[in-house]
C-alpha positions in Angstrom: 17.5 -10.9 -10.9 14.0 -9.3 -12.1 12.3 -12.6 -10.9 13.7 -12.5 -7.7 12.8 -8.9 -7.2 9.2 -9.8 -8.6 8.8 -12.6 -6.1 9.9 -10.4 -3.2 7.5 -7.8 -4.2 4.7 -10.3 -4.2 5.4 -11.7 -0.9 6.1 -8.2 0.8 3.2 -6.1 -0.8 0.5 -8.4 -2.2 0.7 -10.9 0.5 -0.4 -8.3 3.2 -2.7 -6.6 0.8 -4.7 -9.7 0.5 -4.5 -10.3 4.2 -5.9 -6.9 5.0 -8.6 -7.2 2.6 -10.0 -10.7 3.7 -12.5 -10.8 6.6 -11.7 -14.4 7.2 -8.1 -13.5 8.5 -7.8 -12.9 12.1 -7.8 -9.2 13.0 -4.5 -9.1 14.7 -3.0 -10.6 11.7 -4.8 -7.9 9.5 -3.5 -5.2 11.5 0.0 -6.6 11.5 -0.2 -6.8 7.6 -1.7 -3.2 7.3 1.4 -1.9 9.5 3.7 -3.8 7.3 1.9 -2.1 4.2 2.1 1.4 5.6 5.8 0.8 6.6 6.9 -0.5 3.1 4.8 2.4 1.1 5.9 5.3 3.6 9.5 4.1 3.5 9.4 4.0 -0.1 8.0 7.5 -0.2 10.3 9.0 2.3 13.3 7.4 0.5 12.0 9.0 -2.9 11.5 12.3 -1.1 14.6 12.4 0.9 16.8 11.3 -2.0 15.2 13.8 -4.3 15.9 16.7 -2.0 19.6 15.7 -1.0 20.4 15.4 -4.8 18.4 18.3 -6.0 16.2 16.1 -8.0 12.9 17.9 -7.6 11.0 15.5 -10.0 11.9 12.3 -7.9 10.9 14.4 -4.6 7.7 15.4 -6.2 6.9 11.7 -7.3 7.7 10.6 -3.7 5.3 13.1 -2.4 2.8 12.2 -4.9 3.1 8.5 -3.9 2.6 9.5 -0.4 -0.4 11.5 -1.1 -2.2 8.8 -3.2 -1.4 6.2 -0.7 -3.0 8.4 2.2 -5.9 9.2 -0.1 -6.6 5.6 -1.0 -6.4 4.4 2.5 -8.7 6.9 3.8 -11.3 6.0 1.2 -11.0 2.5 1.8 -11.4 3.1 5.6 -14.4 5.4 5.2 -16.1 2.6 2.7 -15.4 -0.2 5.5 -16.7 2.0 8.2 -20.0 2.7 6.7 -20.3 -1.2 6.0 -20.1 -1.4 2.3 -18.8 -4.7 0.9 -15.6 -5.2 -0.9 -15.9 -4.6 -4.9 -15.5 -8.0 -6.6 -13.4 -8.1 -9.5 -15.3 -10.9 -11.1 -18.7 -10.4 -12.5 -21.8 -11.7 -10.7 -23.8 -14.4 -12.7 
């Protein structure tokens, strides 16, 4: 069961993330992948917040709010970096 969830997570989250960050992917597809990422993370954060509030689990609601805040700050940081024209940071060392 864990393997199935891991494969689904890879398809739903990591696939669109790679598509959004690659410049070789057509713009329309990158926008659709970005919308999918926003929907997944926004939905997860909203679920955690609402579930935490309804069941008076304030720590869970705070975790959902923190997830939402970190996602927004991360997205704004990447957007500003791209807007200035800086290249994507490479995870492999240059030789």
